[in-house]
C-alpha positions in Angstrom: -30.7 -22.5 10.9 -29.7 -22.0 14.5 -29.4 -18.3 15.5 -26.3 -19.0 17.6 -24.5 -20.6 14.7 -25.2 -17.7 12.4 -24.2 -15.1 15.1 -21.1 -17.1 15.9 -20.1 -17.3 12.2 -20.6 -13.5 11.8 -18.4 -12.8 14.9 -15.7 -15.2 13.7 -15.8 -13.8 10.2 -15.6 -10.2 11.4 -12.8 -11.1 13.7 -10.8 -12.6 10.9 -11.3 -9.5 8.7 -10.1 -7.4 11.5 -7.0 -9.5 12.2 -6.1 -9.7 8.5 -6.2 -5.9 8.4 -4.1 -5.5 11.5 -1.5 -8.1 10.4 0.6 -5.6 8.4 0.1 -2.6 10.8 2.2 -4.4 13.4 5.2 -4.8 11.0 5.0 -1.5 9.3 7.6 1.2 9.7 6.7 4.1 11.9 6.9 6.7 9.1 3.4 8.1 9.5 1.7 11.0 7.6 2.8 13.4 10.4 6.4 12.2 10.4 6.5 12.6 6.6 5.0 16.1 6.8 7.5 17.1 9.5 10.5 15.8 7.6 9.8 16.9 4.0 11.7 19.9 2.7 9.2 21.7 0.5 11.9 23.5 -1.5 13.5 20.2 -2.6 10.4 18.7 -4.1 10.6 17.6 -7.8 7.0 18.1 -8.7 4.0 20.4 -8.0 1.9 19.6 -4.9 -1.0 18.4 -7.2 1.3 15.7 -8.7 1.7 14.1 -5.2 -2.0 14.1 -4.5 -2.8 12.6 -8.0 -0.1 10.0 -7.6 -1.3 9.0 -4.1 -4.8 8.5 -5.6 -3.4 6.5 -8.5 -1.4 4.3 -6.2 -4.4 3.6 -4.1 -6.3 2.4 -7.1 -3.4 0.4 -8.4 -2.7 -1.3 -5.0 -6.4 -2.1 -4.4 -6.7 -3.6 -7.9 -3.5 -5.7 -7.3 -5.3 -7.4 -4.4 -7.7 -9.1 -6.8 -7.3 -12.8 -6.0 -8.9 -14.0 -9.2 -6.3 -16.2 -11.0 -7.8 -15.4 -14.4 -6.8 -11.7 -14.0 -3.1 -12.1 -13.3 -2.1 -10.0 -16.4 -4.3 -7.2 -15.0 -2.6 -7.5 -11.6 0.8 -7.3 -13.2 -0.2 -4.2 -15.0 -1.5 -2.6 -11.8 1.8 -3.5 -10.0 3.8 -2.2 -12.9 2.0 1.1 -12.6 3.0 1.2 -8.9 6.6 0.7 -10.0 6.2 3.4 -12.6 5.2 6.0 -10.0 8.0 4.9 -7.6 10.5 5.3 -10.4 9.3 8.9 -11.0 10.4 9.9 -7.5 13.8 11.6 -7.5 14.7 11.8 -3.8 13.6 11.1 -0.3 11.7 14.4 -0.1 9.5 13.2 -3.0 8.7 10.0 -1.1 8.0 11.8 2.1 5.6 14.2 0.4 3.9 11.2 -1.3 3.5 9.5 2.0 2.0 12.7 3.5 -0.4 13.1 0.6 -1.5 9.4 0.8 -2.2 9.7 4.5 -4.1 6.8 6.0 -6.6 5.2 3.7 -9.1 2.3 4.1 -7.8 -0.7 2.3 -10.9 -2.7 1.5 -14.6 -1.9 1.5 -15.5 -4.7 3.9 -12.6 -4.2 6.3 -11.9 -1.9 9.2 -8.2 -1.9 8.2 -6.6 1.4 7.4 -3.0 1.9 6.4 -0.3 4.3 5.3 1.4 4.0 2.0 4.2 2.1 3.6 1.7 -0.4 5.1 -0.1 -0.8 1.8 3.1 -1.5 -0.1 4.3 -4.0 2.6 1.0 -5.8 2.1 2.1 -6.7 -1.5 3.6 -9.9 0.0 0.0 -11.1 0.3 -0.7 -10.5 -3.4 -1.1 -13.9 -5.1 0.0 -13.5 -8.7 0.0 -16.6 -10.8 3.5 -17.6 -11.8 5.2 -14.8 -9.7 7.0 -14.7 -6.4 4.8 -12.9 -4.0 7.5 -10.6 -2.8 9.2 -9.8 -6.1 7.4 -6.4 -6.5 8.1 -5.5 -2.9 11.8 -6.3 -3.4 11.9 -4.1 -6.5 10.1 -1.2 -4.8 12.4 -1.3 -1.8 15.4 -1.3 -4.2 14.1 1.7 -6.1 13.4 3.6 -2.9 16.8 2.9 -1.4 18.4 4.4 -4.5 16.4 7.5 -3.6 17.5 7.6 0.0 14.5 5.9 1.6 15.4 3.1 4.0 12.2 3.0 6.1 10.4 0.4 4.0 
């Protein structure tokens, strides 16, 4: 095989991975980890600090697993996304959300990607989830609705 073709394919493939990762970062709200840390009122938190760290880790796992594009695992994807909804429903107010965003920080989305994102960016990327028999943005709509009830309008 021609070396130029192989190198060109690698460059194009790497570029596509980079662009896919950057797609949602452009459209994401500006609520960063630092913004969340500055805005949170520690005295108004519903849970202990450890709960927010554990929930951030659980959300990372659930969101990563929801990006499995295998059509035979749609039930599994639904379960993962329902667990995301479960954690969002546990939040009582905007401070809980801000603390969760702060604990989530910026995390790498996929092993083979350079893309990193905040919790907002990860949730916004749910529109890319391809779940058999489901509207791609249904879960995002529900999450936004739940967060608005808790005073979060930045997503």
